[in-house]
C-alpha positions in Angstrom: 0.0 0.0 0.0 2.9 2.4 0.6 4.1 1.9 -3.0 0.6 2.5 -4.3 0.3 5.6 -2.1 3.5 7.1 -3.5 2.3 6.5 -7.1 -1.2 7.9 -6.3 0.2 11.1 -4.7 2.6 11.6 -7.6 -0.2 11.3 -10.2 -2.5 13.8 -8.4 0.5 16.2 -8.1 1.3 15.8 -11.8 -2.3 16.3 -13.0 -2.9 19.3 -10.8 0.4 20.9 -11.9 -0.4 20.4 -15.5 -3.7 22.2 -14.9 -1.9 24.8 -12.7 -4.3 24.3 -9.7 -4.0 22.9 -6.2 -5.0 19.3 -5.8 -7.9 20.3 -3.6 -9.6 21.9 -6.7 -9.7 18.5 -8.3 -11.3 17.1 -5.1 -14.2 19.5 -5.2 -12.7 22.6 -3.7 -11.6 23.5 -0.2 -14.0 24.1 2.7 -11.4 25.8 4.9 -8.5 28.1 4.4 -6.4 27.0 7.5 -5.4 23.6 8.8 -5.4 22.9 12.5 -2.2 21.0 13.5 -0.6 19.4 16.5 2.9 17.9 17.2 4.7 15.8 19.7 6.1 16.4 23.2 8.5 14.1 25.0 10.1 13.9 28.4 11.2 11.4 31.0 8.9 13.0 33.7 6.1 15.5 34.1 8.4 18.5 34.4 10.3 17.6 31.3 7.1 17.1 29.3 5.8 20.5 30.5 9.1 22.2 29.5 8.8 20.7 26.0 5.2 21.7 25.7 6.2 25.3 26.4 8.6 25.0 23.4 5.8 23.8 21.2 3.6 26.6 22.4 6.3 29.2 21.5 6.4 27.5 18.0 2.8 28.3 17.5 1.1 25.1 18.5 -2.0 25.0 20.7 -2.3 21.2 20.8 0.2 18.4 21.3 0.4 14.6 21.7 2.6 12.4 23.9 3.0 8.8 24.9 0.6 7.9 27.7 2.8 5.4 29.5 5.7 3.0 29.2 4.8 -0.6 28.2 2.9 -2.4 30.9 2.2 -6.0 31.8 -1.1 -7.6 30.8 -2.2 -6.8 34.4 0.0 -4.4 36.2 0.0 -2.3 39.4 -2.5 0.5 39.3 0.3 2.8 40.5 2.1 2.2 37.2 -0.6 4.5 35.7 -0.1 7.5 38.0 2.8 9.0 35.9 0.5 9.3 32.9 -1.9 11.4 34.9 0.8 13.6 36.3 2.4 14.3 32.8 -1.0 15.1 31.3 -1.8 17.5 34.1 1.6 19.2 33.7 1.3 19.6 30.0 -2.2 21.0 30.1 -1.1 23.4 32.8 1.1 25.1 30.1 -2.1 26.1 28.3 -2.1 23.5 25.4 -4.5 20.7 24.7 -2.9 17.2 24.8 -3.8 13.8 23.3 -2.3 10.6 24.6 -1.0 7.7 22.6 -1.4 4.2 24.1 -0.1 2.5 21.0 -0.2 -1.1 22.1 1.6 -0.5 25.4 -1.6 -1.1 27.4 -3.7 -4.3 27.4 -7.5 -4.5 28.0 -7.3 -5.2 31.8 -5.5 -1.9 32.3 -7.1 0.2 29.6 -10.3 0.7 31.5 -8.5 1.8 34.6 -6.2 4.2 32.8 -9.0 5.8 30.9 -11.0 6.3 34.1 -7.9 7.9 35.8 -7.4 10.3 32.8 -11.1 11.3 32.4 -11.1 14.1 35.1 -8.2 15.8 33.3 -9.8 15.8 29.9 -7.2 14.8 27.3 -7.9 15.8 23.8 -8.2 12.1 22.8 -6.7 8.7 23.6 -5.1 7.1 20.6 -5.1 3.3 20.0 -6.2 2.4 23.5 -6.1 -1.1 22.2 -4.4 -2.4 19.1 -6.6 -2.4 15.9 -6.2 -6.1 15.3 -9.3 -7.0 17.3 -12.1 -4.4 17.0 -14.2 -6.4 19.5 -11.7 -5.5 22.3 -13.1 -2.0 22.3 -16.6 -3.1 23.3 -15.8 -3.1 27.0 -14.2 0.4 26.9 -16.6 2.9 28.3 -15.1 6.4 28.5 -16.1 10.0 27.9 -12.7 10.7 26.3 -12.8 10.7 22.4 -11.2 7.5 21.1 -8.8 7.8 18.1 -7.5 5.0 16.0 -6.4 4.1 12.5 -2.7 4.5 11.6 -2.3 0.7 11.3 -5.3 0.3 9.0 -4.6 0.2 5.3 -7.9 0.6 3.5 -11.5 1.9 4.0 -12.5 -1.8 4.4 -10.3 -2.1 7.4 -11.9 1.0 8.9 -15.5 -0.3 8.3 -15.7 -2.7 11.3 -14.8 0.2 13.7 -17.5 2.4 12.2 -20.0 -0.4 12.7 -18.8 -1.0 16.3 -19.5 2.6 17.1 -16.6 2.9 19.6 -14.2 5.2 17.7 -14.7 8.9 17.5 -11.6 10.0 15.5 -10.1 8.2 12.5 -6.3 8.6 12.0 -5.4 7.0 8.6 -1.9 7.4 7.4 -1.8 8.5 3.8 1.4 6.6 3.2 -0.2 3.3 4.4 -3.7 3.7 3.2 -3.3 4.1 -0.6 -2.6 7.8 -1.0 -4.9 10.8 -1.6 -7.6 8.7 -3.4 -8.2 6.2 -0.5 -7.8 8.9 2.2 -10.6 10.8 0.6 -12.8 7.7 0.5 -12.1 7.0 4.2 -12.9 10.6 5.1 -16.2 10.5 3.3 -17.2 7.1 4.8 -16.3 8.4 8.3 -18.4 11.5 7.8 -21.5 9.3 7.2 -21.0 7.8 10.7 -20.2 11.2 12.4 -16.6 10.2 12.9 -14.0 12.9 12.5 -10.7 12.9 10.6 -7.3 13.5 12.1 -4.7 12.0 9.8 -1.6 10.4 11.2 1.7 11.7 9.6 5.1 11.3 11.2 6.8 11.7 7.8 8.1 14.5 5.6 6.7 17.2 3.4 5.2 15.2 0.6 3.0 13.1 2.9 2.0 16.1 5.0 1.2 18.3 2.0 -0.9 15.4 0.5 -2.8 15.2 3.8 -3.4 18.9 3.7 -5.1 18.6 0.3 -7.7 16.1 1.7 -8.0 17.9 5.1 -9.0 21.1 3.2 -11.9 19.5 1.4 -13.2 17.2 4.3 -16.1 18.6 6.3 -15.3 16.3 9.2 -11.6 17.2 9.5 -10.5 17.8 13.1 -6.7 18.1 13.3 -3.5 17.1 11.5 -0.5 15.5 13.0 2.8 17.0 11.9 6.5 16.5 12.8 8.3 19.8 12.7 11.8 18.8 13.9 14.0 16.1 12.5 15.0 14.9 16.0 11.3 14.0 16.7 11.2 11.2 14.2 11.9 7.5 14.2 14.3 7.8 11.3 17.0 10.4 11.0 16.0 13.4 8.8 12.6 12.0 8.2 10.6 15.0 9.5 12.8 17.9 8.5 9.9 19.7 6.8 11.6 23.0 6.4 15.0 21.5 5.4 13.5 19.4 2.6 11.1 22.2 1.3 12.3 25.1 -0.7 9.2 27.1 0.1 9.5 26.4 3.8 7.3 29.3 4.8 4.2 27.1 4.0 4.9 25.2 7.3 4.6 28.3 9.6 2.3 27.6 12.6 0.4 30.4 14.1 -2.3 30.0 16.8 -2.3 26.3 16.2 -3.1 26.7 12.5 -1.3 26.7 9.1 -2.5 28.6 6.1 -3.6 26.2 3.4 -1.0 26.3 0.6 -2.5 27.5 -2.7 0.3 26.6 -5.1 -0.2 24.1 -8.0 -0.2 20.4 -7.2 0.8 19.6 -3.6 1.7 23.3 -3.1 5.3 22.5 -2.1 8.7 22.5 -3.8 10.9 19.7 -2.6 14.7 20.3 -2.3 15.6 17.1 -4.2 19.4 17.6 -3.7 18.9 17.8 0.1 16.9 14.6 0.0 19.6 12.8 -1.9 22.3 14.0 0.5 20.2 12.8 3.5 19.7 9.4 1.9 23.5 8.6 1.9 24.3 6.2 4.7 20.9 6.2 6.2 20.1 3.0 8.2 16.7 1.3 8.2 14.7 1.8 11.4 13.4 -1.2 13.2 10.7 -1.4 15.9 12.2 -1.5 19.3 11.8 -4.6 21.5 10.2 -4.1 25.0 10.8 -6.5 27.8 9.2 -6.7 31.2 11.0 -7.1 34.6 10.8 -10.9 34.3 12.2 -10.9 30.7 9.0 -11.4 28.8 8.6 -9.8 25.4 5.9 -7.1 25.3 3.9 -5.8 22.3 4.1 -2.4 20.8 
């Protein structure tokens, strides 16, 4: 699907550039002129997370996301969840909204307890409270927090069971996994019919992000767009260097939590291809880390 996504995005870009219009004009026309965005914060404790959140606030963001907790056992001590609450409180105290990413670190016996502990502090959303392999696992989750999910799903058909389940409030498809602009637009339309909002996942570079923006701008149910502003935020070196890889880097300026929708032809960006080639030299492939518990057991991620 990643290969298909790359071809799909390239074809949309070529067609729109030939017609000298933004891609969104070929998708029916934009319904908004600005795109709401969020980015990541990190830190080993509540104070460090709050400090990083202040940096993001100074960069123009009004919403952020962070990892909810370290990996847990299938059933773990309730006290292992306290740090997640303290970090959420500290980040929100800086004046920004904050989503929390569970991302497979928490299993069903602990998810219900963690969600209940977080509810009084009103996170923006909880992401992947359970892995998306088993939609029925979400049936037992009762929470007032919006539930987000979708970066590991690769087509609209994979999203459909979650719509029918009625337990997901925010879809987070990744345009690089889910077939490109064409399939992302289909997912957005299908989600709208079920009153589910769109918040695309995007930890990648300028092409994927600009492609997301084109769909975000035409989708009535769009909520917020993930973006990685700094290269040291990403899993692979150089992957998220938006401004370094883009000749017209001003298009990524964040103000009051928003980015002006680019209006140039095609994707609306000009990629610095020479910089991309230089960064590719000697780059090593990234692999998922392995997590182990105190007794040596392998844990999922």
